[in-house]
N, C-alpha and C positions, 0 to 999 in steps of 0.2 A: 644249217647244219655242220658248216664249217667250225663255229665256235665249240659246239657239243664234241667234235672229233677232237679240239686243242684240249679242252676240258677234261676228256678221256683220257687223253693224253699225259695231261699233266696229273692225274689221277693215279696213272700206273707209276711215273716217275715217283712220286709222293709213297707210292707202295714199299719202295726199296728199303728205306730206312727202318721198316719195322719187319723184315727179314733179320736183324741183329739187333732188337731194342730187348730180349730177353724175355723172362717170365712175367711180364706187363698183363692187365687185364686187356681184352679183348674191346672196351669200353677204351681205355689208353690208346691203342694201336689206331681206333677209327679216330679219335681225335686227333692222332700225330697225321694220320692221313688226310685229314680235312684242311687241318692248319695249313699242312705242308704244301695242297694244293691252293689253297688261298694267296699264301705269300708268293708262290709261283705267278697266278693271274696277276697279284700285285705289281710286280717284278716287271712281266711283261708288258702291263699298261702302262708302266710310267718309263719304259726302258729309252722310249724317244727323247726323252731330256736328260739332260748330264746327271742332275740328281737321281734318274732313276738307272742310269748305267752304274754308277757309283755304288747305290744299293743293289744292285744286282752281283756286282763282281763280291761286295761281303757276303751277302747271302751264299754266293755259290762257296766261296773260299770256306764258310764255316760248314755249309751242307756236305761239300766231299769229305772236310776233314771229319765230321762226324763219322760219314758212312765208312771211311779208310780206318778210323781209329776202332770203332766196331767189329771190322771185317778182319783185322790185326790178329784182335784176342781172340776173335772165335776162333779162327784158324790156325793161330800159333799155340794158344794157351787153351783152347775148349771154356773161356769164360768170358763173361760180359764185364764191359767198361764198369768199373765202381769207384765208391769214394774213396776206397783204400788205395785202388790204382793211380787215384787222382792224386790223391796225397803225396804219393811214390813221385807221380811227375812232377808235381810242384817241388819236390826236392831232389829232383836231377839236375847235376849240373850239364853245363853244355858240350863238355866233351863226349858222355857219355851219350847225350841225343844226336851228336853228330855219327857217333858209331854205330848208335842203333838203323840210323837211317843208311848208314854207307853199306849195312850188311844185311839190310831189308828193303834192297831197291827195288823188287818186285810189288811192293807196297806203296813206295812212292811212285811209280807207273799206274799202280791200280788208282790212286789218288788224282794223278794227271788225267787219266780215263773218265773218273767221275765227274771232274771238274768241267772238262770238255763235255761232256754229254748234258749236263745240266745247264751249263752257259747257251750251249748251241741252242737248246731246246727251248730258251727264253729268247734267243735272238732272233730264230726264225719265227718263234711265233709271234713276236711282239705286235706286228702291223695288222695282225688278226684281231687282237685286242681291243675292243671299242671303250671309248670313257665311261657308256655305263656298266659295262662289267667291271671295268675298274674300280669304280663309285661302289658296287654292290659288293666287293672281296672286302673293299677298305670298310664301309661297313661292318661286316661280317666277322673279320679281324677285330674291330672295334669292341664287338659284343664280347668276342673272346678274351680281350683283355680285361673286360669289366667281369667276365661271367668267374675267372678265376679266383679273386679277392672275396669275391661275395662267398664261393664256395667253401674258401678257407679262413672265413671270417676271424677262426680262434686264433689262427697265425698270427692275426695284426695287434694283438694283445702282448705280444713278446717283443722284446728287446731286439731293435734291428730287424722290426720282420719284412724290411725290403729284401733281405739275403733270403727266407724262407719263400717269399710270394716269388719273387724271382727263380727258385729251384722249380716251383710248381709250372712256372710258365714254361720254362726251357723241356721239362719232364714231359710234356704234353705238342713237343713241336720236333720237328725234325732234328732238332739239335739237344737232343735229351741227356747227350753225354756230358753237357755243359753244367748239366743242373748237378751232376755229382759235384765238378771243382766248385760251384756258388755254396753245396753246402759245407766243403771242406774250409772255404773261406769262412764262411759263419762260424764252423766248430772250432775254428784256428784262432779265433780272436780271442780268446784266453791266456793261449799258452805264453804270450808276454807276462801275464801275472805270477807264471812257475816259480821266477829266478826272486822275483820281490815277496812273496809269501813266506811269512814269519810261520813258523813252525815250533810248536812247543815239545820238547822231547823229555822222554822219564826215562831213566834207566841207570842201571848199575855197570860199571867196566869190570870184566874178570879177566885178568893178564895172566894166560897161560905161558908165555914167554915165547909167543910167535910175534915176529916183527914184521915180515912181509907176507902181505894178501894180496893174490893174485886171483882177478876172475875174469875169465876167458868166455864171451860171448860168441858160441858158433852161429855158425850160419845153415839151414837148410839141409840138418843132419839126421836121418833117420836111424834110431836105435836098432832095426833090425838088420843093417847094414855094416854095421860094427861087429868083428868077432871077439872084442870084449864082452858083447851080448848073445854069443853063440852063434854069429853067422858062420857059414860054411865055409867063406875065402876067408883068409888070414887079412884081413885091412887094416888089424891095429895091433901089429905084434909088439910095437913098444910099450903101448897101454897093458895088453896083457900080460909082460912081464913085469909091470908096476902094480898088479892090482893087491897084492900084500899090502900095500901103502895106503889103499883107497877106500872110501865109501861110495859103493855103486849104488845108485838108485833103477831099480828094475821097472818100474811102471811109471816113469815120470809124464806128464802132459803138457805141452806147451799151449797157454789160454788162447790164441789165435793162429791162422796157419800164414800170415804174413809179418813180417819185419814191424812194419811202421806202427801197427797195434800191440804185436807179441811182446818185444822187447821194454816198451815205458811200464805196460802191467805188472812184468816179471822183476821192475825193478823198485817199484813206486808201492806205498801202502791205499793199495786202491781196488775198488770192488767193481766189478763189471756196471754197475747202476750209476757209479759217481763218473765214467767218463767223460760224459759232456761238459761238467764242471773240471777246468785243467787244471784247477788250483791244488787240486789233491795230488798232482804228480809232484809238488812242492817235497812232499815227504816221500822222500826217497833213500835209497843207499847210500849214496852220493853225500847227500845233505846229512845225513845221518852220520857217516863218517867223519865228514869235516866238523861234525859239533862235537863228536867224541875225541878230537884231538888228532884225528889221521892226516897223515899228507896225501891227498887224493891226484892217481892221473889218470887221463883217458885217451889211449891210443887207440886210432880208428883206422881201419882199412875200407870203409863204406864210405870215404867222401865226406867231405863237410858239407854241411846244409844250413840254412838260416834258422837260427834258434828263436826267428819268429813264426816260422812255419813248421817246423818239427819240433816234437817234444823230445825225441832223443838228443838230438841238439841241445836243447834247453836243459837237461840233464846233466849232458856230458858237459856243459859250459859252466856248470858250477863246481867243476872238480878246479883243482889247485893249478894242475898242470895240462894241458891239451895239445896234443899234436893228430894232426889226420892227413892222411895221403891226400896229396890232391886229386891226384888218378888211382883209380881204384886198379890196385895191381896184385902181387900175389901176396898172402898173408906175410913170409918171412920177410918182408921188406920192414915190417915194424919191428923187427929185432935191435937195430941199432935204439931206438926209441926207449926197447925196453930194456935193456943193458945201461941206457943212460938211468934210467929210472931206478933200477935195481943199485947203483953205483951212486946214487945221488945222497949225498953226505947229509943226514939230518937225524936228531934225536925221537922224531916222531916214527909213529908205527906208520907202514905203507898200506895204501889199497890202490893199486892197479888195475885198472881193466885195460883188456883188449876187446875191442868190437872188431871180429874177423868176419871175411867174405865165404869161408868154409869151402861148401859144397852150392853154392847159389848155384843156379841153371844159366848158361849151358855149362855143366859141371868139368867140360872139358878144358875150358876157358880159365881152371882155377890152380891151374897147376904149371909149371913147366913141361912143354910137349914130350921133353926126354924120360920123363916120371911117366907119363901113361903104363901103366899094367894091363895084361891079362889077366881075367880072373875066370869068367864064364863063358868067356867067347861072346858073347851079345853086345853090340859095341856101345849102346847106350847105358848097360849096366856096367860095362868096365870103365866107362867115362866117370859115371858117379863113384864106384868103389876106388876108382884111382884117387879121385879126390878125397876120399874119405883116409885114404892112405898117406896122404900128402898132410892131412891134418893131424896124421898120427905123429909123423915126424915133425913138425910143425910144435905140436906140444910138447914132444921129447927133449926139442932144443931147447924150451922153455925150462923145462922141469931139470934138465941136465944144469942151467945156470942156479937152481934152487936149492940142490943137492946140497945137504950139509950147510945150510942157512937154518935159520929158524922161521920157515917157510910152509904154506900151504898153498893151494891151487886149487879154487872151483872151478868146472866146466858144466855149461850146458847149453843147447842149440835152441834159438830164439823160437825155431818150428822145424817142422821136416817137410816133407816134398810128397805129392801122390806119385805112383809110378806108370800107371795105366791111366790114356786119355779113355776118351768115349768110348773108342770103338776097341780098348783093349790092347790096344799097341802099347809098347814100351815108350813113354815120352814123358821123363820128370816134369814135373810143375807144381805151381801153387794150390794148393784146395782152397780158393779165395769164394767159388759160388759150389753149393753144394757136395763139400768135402767130406773124404773119407777119412776114418778114422785114425788110417796110416801118416796123414797129413801132421798130426799133434804127437806123434810119439817118438818123443825125442830122447836123447843120452843127459843124465844128469850125475857128475860124480865130483868127490873131494878128495883129493890126493895132498898126503902130509910127510913131508920131509925126515929125515930118520933123529932129526935133531926136535921134531916137536909130536907131542902125544896127541892119537886120536882122542876124541871125546867119549864119555860112558853114555851110552843110550841104550834104549832097545833096537838091535837089529832087524826086528820084526818092520821096524818103520821103513826099511828099505825094499820092503818085498810089496808094500803096499801101494794101490794108486796114490801118485801124489800131481798136484799142481802146480805148474812155477808162479800162478797166482799167488802163492803162498810164500815166492821168495825171498820178497823183504823180510819176513819172519825166520826163514832160514839163515840167509845172508847176517841178517844182524846178531842171531846167536855164534853162526862160525864166526864173525869180527870180536866175539865176545864183550858184545856190547848186550847187556840182557835187558830187556825193556821190562817197566812193569805195569803189564797190562793182560787181561785175559786174553786179549787177541794174540799175544806171543807163543800161545799154545798151536797154534797152528805152523811152529816150526818141528820140522821130525825131529830137532836135537833135542827136543822137550822132555820129558816125563809124562806132563799132561797131556802129549799129542793125541789126537785121534783121527785117524784116517778116514778121507772122506769114501763114501760109499757109491756116491753120483758126482763124479768130476763133469763140470760145468763149462764150456768152451765158448766161444764165440769164432762167427763164421768172418768173411771178409767184408761182410756188409753188416756186422757188430750185431747178428742174430744169433741170439744165445740159443746154445744147443747142448744137448747130454751127451758125453763119450757114450755111454750103453747102448744109445739110440742111433749112433753113425753107422753107416755101411761101412764094410770091409771090403779092400779089394781083393780080385781073385789074384790067387796067389801062382797060378800056374805059370812056365816061364813063358815070354813073348820074344818073338822076333821080330828083328827091325832090320830095313837094309840101309839105314844111314850108317854113314862111317863116322868116327871122331875126328870133330873138326874144332878148332882153335878158332873162335870169332869171338867179336865184342857186340854185346848187344845188351840193350837197357830191359830190367826183366821189373815184374812185379818183386816187390822188398818186403 
């Protein structure tokens, strides 16, 4: 009778991870519970040995970590851990990780409690687990290990199939979050090929007298919170004053709701169905500009990541000159790098890319505290709107350096944010899972100095829906690089451009969606008791 009580107790403990497993099938949850119970029995049965104690500690660390990570993302962001989040974590530097832990001490305590419960459960029950019970659990676990590759036999034919089988093993255990990490390691194998891939370009160069091209990649900015786009609060007064010098795209959409996916797609000549093959990212706006004789610069406030694990870094490293802030700070810290690039003596045209941190959550951390402004009086909204006002000042500082120079600046945000959480409370977050339409609605505009002429094209294109999936073609024409291919008609600056009636996007798990079918957020203002706070925390990028 005692053994049945222990097994039932282990069963209950093994059910806890399924509370945060997400929208998986009932069968998967049952398998997670079953495998989790067998693992606990095996640990308890071997606990009396030194190897068993070591096994128990390792399993406990992984079990508590999986549970804590799932709890964190559900509680903090109302999303489940995904491959996109896993990729962000792989490319997060140690200082950001320490900052995340120091400002989320409650989740560290949660981890310690989860660790203690799991470990003590095995420790206390070990003496009641017989060798026979241990043997039975071992046999059943071996059966599970054999069943997975038999069930997924098609995966065995693929290159490096051990990654894919490993992912399936983990997804059906209490360590299912590790499956997302394994998936990313598998998909990122080809990143190293990006820099060595040979791309054959075919274009004509059109010189309109512009010498300096500045591309600013924004972060997490919703266009409906910019007064440039009609927002009721004056968040972008400087851009408003320069509107006559700009081409403003009214209906631009990001291809994905997270940086790690959206930026590479927005810079490269790639379709959604080509994303698995990383070599396609080799044909990007940096490699194109290099081929056309531009001197290229990449200035980033997003922190330096490994070019072998990040497509963004692989593209950035193609630039002739690269600068990263070692620690993510305010975007104004890029000013010195920018001034150096502007004043760099060269006979070549320049493409200067600034990758900013914009309005990344938590928004109140994106600008100096004294620049916080009250707009609506709703704390979370005021933090977000203040970050946009700060971006407006940042862009104005860049434009003042470009005034009276043969220069142009193109700005787009990598993605937007959702404003409301599942309970309709104001909480700005990435739309990784089950995204709303607002998570993709971004600003896009091109500014021209007084010494540079705007292109002649149908301004109707500015009002049509446009996806930054086609940015490669837009930016190619913007740079005066006229590509000889019918695909170049995807640029709104071309007379042959045909607007897309049905914009396609992907969510944080790479599922293909239609913008028309995405639900929209409720627009009624929501009150929050949270006060604006400046803090350091690693978020989904």
